[in-house]
N, C-alpha and C positions, 0 to 999 in steps of 0.2 A: 740378727735372726729373731730376736724377741718380738719384732713387729709381725712375724708370721704365726709363731706359737711359742708358748713357754718351753715346750720340749725342744724345739729347734734352737732356741736361745741357750738352754742348758747344754745341749749337744755342742754347740759352737764354742761355748767356754771350755768344756772338757777337751774339745779338739785343740784349742789354743794352749791349754795346759800340757797336753800330751805332745804338742809340737815343739814347745819351748823347753820343757823340763830336760830332755836328753842333751840338749845343746848346753844348758847351764851345768849339767853334771859333767859333761866333757870338758867344759872350761875349768872345772874344779879338779878333775881327775888328771888330765893330760899333762899339765905342767909338772907334776910330781914324778912322771915316768921318765926313764932314760930315752935318749934320742931314738934308739932301735929297740923295738919290742917284738915278741914273738907273735906272728899273725896266723901261723898255721901250726897246728900240733896234731901229730898222729895219735892213733888210739893207744899206742904203746907208751905215749908221753914224750916222744921225741919231737923236737921243734924242727918242723919241715920248712918254714919260711920266716924270715925276719922283715919286718917293715918299719916304716917311719911312725912315730907315735901320732903324728897328725893324720894318719889314716883313720884314726878312731873318730874323726869329725865327720866321716862320709855318712854314716847312718843318722846322726843327729841333723845334719843338713837336709838329708832326704826327708826326714820326718817333718821338718819345718817347710820344705818345698811342697810336699804333698799336702800337708795341712793347709797351707795358705792357698794352694791351687784349688783344692776341692772347696774351700770356703768361698773364694771368688766366683768359682763356677756355679756354686749354690745360689750366691746372691744374684747372679745374672739370670739363671734359669727361673728362680722363684719370682723375680721381678717380672720376667716375661709372662709367666702364668698368672700372676696377679692382675694383669690387665683384663683377663677374661674370666678367671675363676679363683677366688680367694682360697676355696678349699683345695684346689689343685696346687696352688702356691704352697700352702701349709704342707701338703703330702710331699711335694717335691723337696722343700727345705728339710723336712724331718728325714726323708729317705737318704738324701745326700749327705746330711750331717751325721747320720748313723754309720754311713760307709767311711766318712772321714775319721770317726772315732776308731772304727775297726782297722783302718789302714795305719793310722798312727800308732795304735797299740801294737800291731804286728811288727812294725818297724822297730818299736821301743824294745819288744821282746828279743828281737835279733841284736839290738844294740847292747842290752844288758848281758846277753849271752856272750857277745864279742868282748865286752869289757871284762867280764868274769873270766873268760879264758885267757886273756892277755895277763890279768893280774895273777891268777893262779899258775900259769905257766911260768912266770918269772920266779916264783917261789920254789918251783921244783928243782 
């Protein structure tokens, strides 16, 4: 993405980090958890659903899939626009990569919340 603009390149690096970091965190945290973890907790603190510890990989895999998908779509669209207008290619690359950062960040927030709820529910 650096071939379109410095900002698009920086955003693509941030997207990559946001897409990979939760997967690394899950590989570190999940092995230390018991096979069955609380996946649903009522407001009163009661555990309403138990699930496999491997369900904690769903959000990190989604972050990786969305990050990679948006990056590939950005590359394709920016290359199409570069044929006719370099400024349109730059605008497209920057806009798509901003969306990728926001998407990965939102998934990471959900992932952090889920991991926090699992770990804190086990200690109650």
